[in-house]
N, C-alpha and C positions, 0 to 999 in steps of 0.2 A: 504493501499500499504506500508505504514512504517513497519508494523507487518511482511509482506512478506520479505521485505528487510532484516530486523532483522533476520528472520528466514533463509533467504538464506545464511547470513553472518555466523550466528552459524553453518550452516551445512557445509560450505566451511572451516571454523576454525577446525571443528571435523575431517572432512577427511584429512586436510593438517596434523593435529597432529598425524594420524596414518599412514602416509606414511613414510616408511623406510628410513633412511638416505642413501645418495649415498655412503659413506664410512663407513667402520665398526667402526671407532672411531677417536678420536682426535689425533694429533701428529703422531707418529712413528706406530700407529696402522692404518693409512690411507692406502689404497691401498695394492696392493700385497697380498700375503698369508702369512700364518705363518712360511712356509719355507723360503720364499723371507725374510721377516723380520729377521728371524734368522741367514740368510747368511749376511745380512746387519750388524746385531749385532756383528756376529763373525768377520768380516772385520774391524769393527770400535772398537774392543776390545782394550782398553787402550788409546783410543781418549778422551782426555779432551775437545775438542771443538765440540759442538753439535749446528749447526746452524739451526736446525729445519727441520720439514717436513711441507710444506705448500701446501694448496689447492688451485689450480689455477682457475681462473674464478670468485672468490670471491673478493670484494673489500679488499684491505689491506692498512692500514693506511700507508701514505708515510713515515712516520718516522719509523715504523717497517720495511717496504721494504728497507730502506737505511741501517737500522742496520743489517739486514740479508745479503743484498749485502756486507756491509762492513766486516761482520763475514767470508764469504766464501773468500773474496779478500784476507784478512789477512791470513787466514789458506793457501791458495794456495801460496801467497808469501813466507810464513814464513816455508814451507815445513813441516807442522805440521800435525799429525793426527787428522781427522776431519770426520764429515759427514753431509750431506745436501741433502734434498729431496723435490720432488714436486709431486702432484698428479693432475691430471686433466682428463676430460671426453671430448675427441674430438668426431667425428661424432658418432661412433658405439662401443667405448671400453673404459675402464679404464686404464689409463697409469700412471704408477709410475716410475719416474726416481730419481735415488740415485747417487750422487757423493761421494765417500768415498777415504780417503787418509788412508791406513792401517799404522799399527805401523812400518812395514818394509819399508815404504817409497812409495809404490806402489799407484797410483791414479786409482781407479776403478770407472765405469761408469756403472751402472746396470739398465735395462730396463725391466719392467713387464707390459706386455699388454694383458688384459683380454677382450675377445669379448663375452659378455653373451649370444647374439642371437644365435651364433654358438657354445656356450660352448667350447670356443677354448682360451688357454692361451699360449702365447709366452714369453720367457725371454731371453734377451741378456746379455751376461757379457763380460766386455772388461777392458783392462788396457790401460790407456792413458797418453801420453807424457805432454799434458797440457790441461787446461781447463779454462773458465771463466763463469761468470753468468751474463747476462744483467741486468743493473741497474733498467729498468723499468719494466720489466716482469718477472724477476728471472728465465728464461729460461737458462738451461744449454748448453753451447758451448764446447763439448769436442772435442778435435783435436788430429790427430796422434794417433789413438786409433788402438789397435791389439784385434781382438776378441778372448777371452779366451776359451768361451764355449756358446752353447745354452741351455737352459732349466735350471733345478735347480742348482745352483753353487755348484760344489764339490771342496773342497780345501784339500791339503795334510795334 
């Protein structure tokens, strides 16, 4: 019986190690596609504040969560160029949300939503008057937003 349990555990561990990760990589490689990440990089060009890209749904050390929240809050209050993002998996899709203040002072909120079962991607790009980040969840609350475009972000 003990041998069967050990073999079962070894088999499960082997299977778990071959499962591909949900996200393509750590940090800013999470979520979106290369074109989306390039748009974020272009908007954030010159930004000295990077509050990070965070995968939602995984435990986050309370001290780290506090530092991230403080980073975004300071950047928003100081009208400084910065970037911050989250990646999560709701019911049937992979969602990446990014808040960026570009060097020209515009506050951007970009959302990339990929539904793999339908092979469907939607992207919304908006400029907002204000935003905040929830202290406990790190969810972005963007307000008074004006839609800039849908689909890949094109800038002049």
